[in-house]
Structures are given as C-alpha cells and as structure tokens.
N, CA, C and O atoms as a Tinker XYZ file with bonds, in Angstrom:
   236  protein
     1  N     -8.305000   -1.722000    1.195000    73     2
     2  CA    -9.126000   -2.912000    1.068000    64     1     3
     3  C     -9.514000   -3.361000    2.460000    63     2     4     5
     4  O     -8.678000   -3.446000    3.360000    81     3
     5  N    -10.762000   -3.641000    2.619000    73     3     6
     6  CA   -11.254000   -4.060000    3.913000    64     5     7
     7  C    -11.000000   -5.528000    4.176000    63     6     8     9
     8  O    -10.774000   -6.319000    3.260000    81     7
     9  N    -11.042000   -5.859000    5.421000    73     7    10
    10  CA   -10.831000   -7.251000    5.810000    64     9    11
    11  C    -11.924000   -8.151000    5.241000    63    10    12    13
    12  O    -11.680000   -9.319000    4.938000    81    11
    13  N    -13.129000   -7.604000    5.097000    73    11    14
    14  CA   -14.224000   -8.391000    4.535000    64    13    15
    15  C    -13.919000   -8.824000    3.104000    63    14    16    17
    16  O    -14.176000   -9.968000    2.729000    81    15
    17  N    -13.373000   -7.909000    2.309000    73    15    18
    18  CA   -13.054000   -8.237000    0.919000    64    17    19
    19  C    -11.937000   -9.270000    0.851000    63    18    20    21
    20  O    -11.986000  -10.185000    0.029000    81    19
    21  N    -10.934000   -9.130000    1.708000    73    19    22
    22  CA    -9.838000  -10.104000    1.735000    64    21    23
    23  C    -10.374000  -11.485000    2.081000    63    22    24    25
    24  O     -9.989000  -12.483000    1.473000    81    23
    25  N    -11.261000  -11.529000    3.059000    73    23    26
    26  CA   -11.856000  -12.797000    3.469000    64    25    27
    27  C    -12.670000  -13.404000    2.327000    63    26    28    29
    28  O    -12.570000  -14.602000    2.063000    81    27
    29  N    -13.472000  -12.585000    1.652000    73    27    30
    30  CA   -14.304000  -13.076000    0.555000    64    29    31
    31  C    -13.447000  -13.611000   -0.585000    63    30    32    33
    32  O    -13.770000  -14.653000   -1.156000    81    31
    33  N    -12.365000  -12.924000   -0.927000    73    31    34
    34  CA   -11.487000  -13.376000   -2.004000    64    33    35
    35  C    -10.812000  -14.697000   -1.650000    63    34    36    37
    36  O    -10.711000  -15.592000   -2.489000    81    35
    37  N    -10.352000  -14.815000   -0.410000    73    35    38
    38  CA    -9.714000  -16.059000    0.026000    64    37    39
    39  C    -10.737000  -17.190000    0.064000    63    38    40    41
    40  O    -10.432000  -18.323000   -0.309000    81    39
    41  N    -11.951000  -16.880000    0.515000    73    39    42
    42  CA   -13.007000  -17.887000    0.568000    64    41    43
    43  C    -13.345000  -18.386000   -0.836000    63    42    44    45
    44  O    -13.587000  -19.576000   -1.036000    81    43
    45  N    -13.362000  -17.468000   -1.808000    73    43    46
    46  CA   -13.648000  -17.868000   -3.188000    64    45    47
    47  C    -12.556000  -18.799000   -3.714000    63    46    48    49
    48  O    -12.846000  -19.777000   -4.402000    81    47
    49  N    -11.307000  -18.491000   -3.388000    73    47    50
    50  CA   -10.204000  -19.350000   -3.811000    64    49    51
    51  C    -10.321000  -20.736000   -3.179000    63    50    52    53
    52  O    -10.152000  -21.750000   -3.857000    81    51
    53  N    -10.609000  -20.775000   -1.877000    73    51    54
    54  CA   -10.721000  -22.056000   -1.188000    64    53    55
    55  C    -11.922000  -22.864000   -1.676000    63    54    56    57
    56  O    -11.853000  -24.090000   -1.769000    81    55
    57  N    -13.021000  -22.178000   -1.986000    73    55    58
    58  CA   -14.192000  -22.852000   -2.538000    64    57    59
    59  C    -13.826000  -23.497000   -3.877000    63    58    60    61
    60  O    -14.244000  -24.617000   -4.168000    81    59
    61  N    -13.046000  -22.783000   -4.684000    73    59    62
    62  CA   -12.603000  -23.330000   -5.959000    64    61    63
    63  C    -11.723000  -24.553000   -5.788000    63    62    64    65
    64  O    -11.843000  -25.531000   -6.526000    81    63
    65  N    -10.833000  -24.484000   -4.803000    73    63    66
    66  CA    -9.966000  -25.637000   -4.541000    64    65    67
    67  C    -10.794000  -26.859000   -4.154000    63    66    68    69
    68  O    -10.545000  -27.968000   -4.625000    81    67
    69  N    -11.778000  -26.637000   -3.291000    73    67    70
    70  CA   -12.620000  -27.743000   -2.845000    64    69    71
    71  C    -13.412000  -28.325000   -4.009000    63    70    72    73
    72  O    -13.514000  -29.543000   -4.155000    81    71
    73  N    -13.969000  -27.446000   -4.834000    73    71    74
    74  CA   -14.767000  -27.903000   -5.972000    64    73    75
    75  C    -13.900000  -28.680000   -6.955000    63    74    76    77
    76  O    -14.323000  -29.709000   -7.480000    81    75
    77  N    -12.691000  -28.192000   -7.204000    73    75    78
    78  CA   -11.781000  -28.892000   -8.105000    64    77    79
    79  C    -11.391000  -30.253000   -7.530000    63    78    80    81
    80  O    -11.282000  -31.232000   -8.269000    81    79
    81  N    -11.182000  -30.318000   -6.221000    73    79    82
    82  CA   -10.813000  -31.581000   -5.584000    64    81    83
    83  C    -11.940000  -32.607000   -5.697000    63    82    84    85
    84  O    -11.693000  -33.785000   -5.956000    81    83
    85  N    -13.169000  -32.154000   -5.501000    73    83    86
    86  CA   -14.317000  -33.059000   -5.652000    64    85    87
    87  C    -14.418000  -33.507000   -7.109000    63    86    88    89
    88  O    -14.690000  -34.674000   -7.392000    81    87
    89  N    -14.198000  -32.580000   -8.016000    73    87    90
    90  CA   -14.220000  -32.930000   -9.436000    64    89    91
    91  C    -13.149000  -33.949000   -9.786000    63    90    92    93
    92  O    -13.389000  -34.868000  -10.569000    81    91
    93  N    -11.962000  -33.783000   -9.200000    73    91    94
    94  CA   -10.882000  -34.750000   -9.435000    64    93    95
    95  C    -11.249000  -36.122000   -8.876000    63    94    96    97
    96  O    -11.008000  -37.146000   -9.516000    81    95
    97  N    -11.827000  -36.134000   -7.689000    73    95    98
    98  CA   -12.163000  -37.397000   -7.034000    64    97    99
    99  C    -13.275000  -38.144000   -7.771000    63    98   100   101
   100  O    -13.307000  -39.375000   -7.772000    81    99
   101  N    -14.182000  -37.399000   -8.394000    73    99   102
   102  CA   -15.320000  -38.027000   -9.071000    64   101   103
   103  C    -15.175000  -38.046000  -10.583000    63   102   104   105
   104  O    -16.090000  -38.479000  -11.283000    81   103
   105  N    -14.051000  -37.589000  -11.094000    73   103   106
   106  CA   -13.807000  -37.478000  -12.542000    64   105   107
   107  C    -14.867000  -36.633000  -13.237000    63   106   108   109
   108  O    -15.246000  -36.911000  -14.374000    81   107
   109  N    -15.342000  -35.600000  -12.548000    73   107   110
   110  CA   -16.327000  -34.685000  -13.102000    64   109   111
   111  C    -15.566000  -33.503000  -13.697000    63   110   112   113
   112  O    -15.098000  -32.622000  -12.976000    81   111
   113  N    -15.449000  -33.500000  -15.028000    73   111   114
   114  CA   -14.653000  -32.482000  -15.703000    64   113   115
   115  C    -15.246000  -31.086000  -15.544000    63   114   116   117
   116  O    -14.505000  -30.105000  -15.487000    81   115
   117  N    -16.562000  -30.985000  -15.472000    73   115   118
   118  CA   -17.195000  -29.674000  -15.317000    64   117   119
   119  C    -16.825000  -29.076000  -13.955000    63   118   120   121
   120  O    -16.489000  -27.895000  -13.871000    81   119
   121  N    -16.884000  -29.867000  -12.910000    73   119   122
   122  CA   -16.536000  -29.364000  -11.578000    64   121   123
   123  C    -15.052000  -29.034000  -11.488000    63   122   124   125
   124  O    -14.655000  -28.072000  -10.832000    81   123
   125  N    -14.238000  -29.849000  -12.159000    73   123   126
   126  CA   -12.806000  -29.571000  -12.179000    64   125   127
   127  C    -12.556000  -28.193000  -12.797000    63   126   128   129
   128  O    -11.815000  -27.383000  -12.242000    81   127
   129  N    -13.169000  -27.940000  -13.928000    73   127   130
   130  CA   -12.975000  -26.673000  -14.637000    64   129   131
   131  C    -13.540000  -25.501000  -13.840000    63   130   132   133
   132  O    -12.892000  -24.462000  -13.713000    81   131
   133  N    -14.751000  -25.668000  -13.304000    73   131   134
   134  CA   -15.358000  -24.593000  -12.510000    64   133   135
   135  C    -14.527000  -24.298000  -11.270000    63   134   136   137
   136  O    -14.333000  -23.138000  -10.908000    81   135
   137  N    -14.045000  -25.330000  -10.633000    73   135   138
   138  CA   -13.227000  -25.152000   -9.432000    64   137   139
   139  C    -11.932000  -24.428000   -9.725000    63   138   140   141
   140  O    -11.531000  -23.535000   -8.979000    81   139
   141  N    -11.285000  -24.805000  -10.796000    73   139   142
   142  CA   -10.034000  -24.134000  -11.163000    64   141   143
   143  C    -10.281000  -22.678000  -11.545000    63   142   144   145
   144  O     -9.470000  -21.803000  -11.241000    81   143
   145  N    -11.408000  -22.424000  -12.215000    73   143   146
   146  CA   -11.746000  -21.049000  -12.588000    64   145   147
   147  C    -12.019000  -20.203000  -11.343000    63   146   148   149
   148  O    -11.538000  -19.073000  -11.252000    81   147
   149  N    -12.775000  -20.728000  -10.391000    73   147   150
   150  CA   -13.058000  -19.999000   -9.159000    64   149   151
   151  C    -11.781000  -19.757000   -8.362000    63   150   152   153
   152  O    -11.589000  -18.690000   -7.780000    81   151
   153  N    -10.928000  -20.749000   -8.346000    73   151   154
   154  CA    -9.662000  -20.635000   -7.630000    64   153   155
   155  C     -8.806000  -19.530000   -8.249000    63   154   156   157
   156  O     -8.239000  -18.704000   -7.534000    81   155
   157  N     -8.716000  -19.519000   -9.561000    73   155   158
   158  CA    -7.923000  -18.508000  -10.255000    64   157   159
   159  C     -8.520000  -17.115000  -10.064000    63   158   160   161
   160  O     -7.789000  -16.142000   -9.880000    81   159
   161  N     -9.829000  -17.023000  -10.108000    73   159   162
   162  CA   -10.507000  -15.733000   -9.935000    64   161   163
   163  C    -10.221000  -15.166000   -8.549000    63   162   164   165
   164  O     -9.911000  -13.982000   -8.413000    81   163
   165  N    -10.321000  -15.995000   -7.533000    73   163   166
   166  CA   -10.033000  -15.548000   -6.171000    64   165   167
   167  C     -8.583000  -15.129000   -6.003000    63   166   168   169
   168  O     -8.297000  -14.117000   -5.362000    81   167
   169  N     -7.668000  -15.897000   -6.573000    73   167   170
   170  CA    -6.248000  -15.566000   -6.472000    64   169   171
   171  C     -5.932000  -14.272000   -7.214000    63   170   172   173
   172  O     -5.123000  -13.468000   -6.750000    81   171
   173  N     -6.563000  -14.073000   -8.356000    73   171   174
   174  CA    -6.339000  -12.856000   -9.129000    64   173   175
   175  C     -6.843000  -11.629000   -8.376000    63   174   176   177
   176  O     -6.182000  -10.591000   -8.360000    81   175
   177  N     -8.003000  -11.748000   -7.758000    73   175   178
   178  CA    -8.531000  -10.639000   -6.958000    64   177   179
   179  C     -7.593000  -10.312000   -5.797000    63   178   180   181
   180  O     -7.361000   -9.142000   -5.490000    81   179
   181  N     -7.062000  -11.341000   -5.159000    73   179   182
   182  CA    -6.140000  -11.124000   -4.050000    64   181   183
   183  C     -4.874000  -10.412000   -4.527000    63   182   184   185
   184  O     -4.379000   -9.501000   -3.863000    81   183
   185  N     -4.364000  -10.827000   -5.662000    73   183   186
   186  CA    -3.155000  -10.196000   -6.199000    64   185   187
   187  C     -3.409000   -8.733000   -6.539000    63   186   188   189
   188  O     -2.571000   -7.876000   -6.260000    81   187
   189  N     -4.544000   -8.447000   -7.131000    73   187   190
   190  CA    -4.891000   -7.070000   -7.460000    64   189   191
   191  C     -4.997000   -6.198000   -6.227000    63   190   192   193
   192  O     -4.555000   -5.049000   -6.235000    81   191
   193  N     -5.571000   -6.730000   -5.182000    73   191   194
   194  CA    -5.708000   -5.970000   -3.946000    64   193   195
   195  C     -4.358000   -5.756000   -3.273000    63   194   196   197
   196  O     -4.137000   -4.721000   -2.644000    81   195
   197  N     -3.455000   -6.724000   -3.399000    73   195   198
   198  CA    -2.114000   -6.560000   -2.836000    64   197   199
   199  C     -1.367000   -5.431000   -3.550000    63   198   200   201
   200  O     -0.630000   -4.676000   -2.915000    81   199
   201  N     -1.552000   -5.314000   -4.856000    73   199   202
   202  CA    -0.934000   -4.228000   -5.612000    64   201   203
   203  C     -1.505000   -2.895000   -5.148000    63   202   204   205
   204  O     -0.763000   -1.940000   -4.919000    81   203
   205  N     -2.819000   -2.835000   -5.010000    73   203   206
   206  CA    -3.450000   -1.604000   -4.521000    64   205   207
   207  C     -2.915000   -1.230000   -3.146000    63   206   208   209
   208  O     -2.601000   -0.067000   -2.891000    81   207
   209  N     -2.811000   -2.213000   -2.265000    73   207   210
   210  CA    -2.300000   -1.958000   -0.914000    64   209   211
   211  C     -0.868000   -1.438000   -0.955000    63   210   212   213
   212  O     -0.498000   -0.561000   -0.175000    81   211
   213  N     -0.070000   -1.978000   -1.860000    73   211   214
   214  CA     1.326000   -1.547000   -1.972000    64   213   215
   215  C      1.416000   -0.087000   -2.379000    63   214   216   217
   216  O      2.254000    0.651000   -1.862000    81   215
   217  N      0.566000    0.333000   -3.295000    73   215   218
   218  CA     0.583000    1.734000   -3.729000    64   217   219
   219  C      0.051000    2.642000   -2.638000    63   218   220   221
   220  O      0.525000    3.769000   -2.494000    81   219
   221  N     -0.906000    2.189000   -1.881000    73   219   222
   222  CA    -1.465000    3.003000   -0.792000    64   221   223
   223  C     -0.429000    3.222000    0.312000    63   222   224   225
   224  O     -0.372000    4.303000    0.898000    81   223
   225  N      0.376000    2.223000    0.597000    73   223   226
   226  CA     1.327000    2.345000    1.685000    64   225   227
   227  C      2.514000    3.219000    1.308000    63   226   228   229
   228  O      3.217000    3.707000    2.193000    81   227
   229  N      2.758000    3.432000    0.004000    73   227   230
   230  CA     3.864000    4.276000   -0.436000    64   229   231
   231  C      3.587000    5.755000   -0.206000    63   230   232   233
   232  O      4.523000    6.553000   -0.163000    81   231
   233  N      2.343000    6.133000   -0.060000    73   231   234
   234  CA     2.001000    7.542000    0.063000    64   233   235
   235  C      2.136000    8.049000    1.451000    63   234   236
   236  O      1.879000    9.226000    1.705000    81   235
C-alpha cells in the first residue's frame, strides 16, 4: 500500500469526524449520519490495508 492511499484513507476518516462534529453542533442529523459513515469507511479501509501489509511482511 502506498503512502498516498494511507493518507487518503486517513483524510477520509478525519473528514467524516469533522462532518459529524458539525452535524452534532448544529443538530443536523443528515450531516451526523454522513460524517459517521465517512469516518467508518475510512477506518475500515485503513484496517483492510493493515491486514494486507501484515501478510506482505510475512513473506
């Protein structure tokens, strides 16, 4: 996995956190949900890449 992909996945997670925080502050349920979804998507991608990296380093 390239550093660019790691950066993009982390950026997506952080964007989700920010969006959820704005949604919480403004009581905007749509932004809260979208932010949490983006955050989860970014975290899931990061976890998947960590698993791939673990298998690559075993060889």
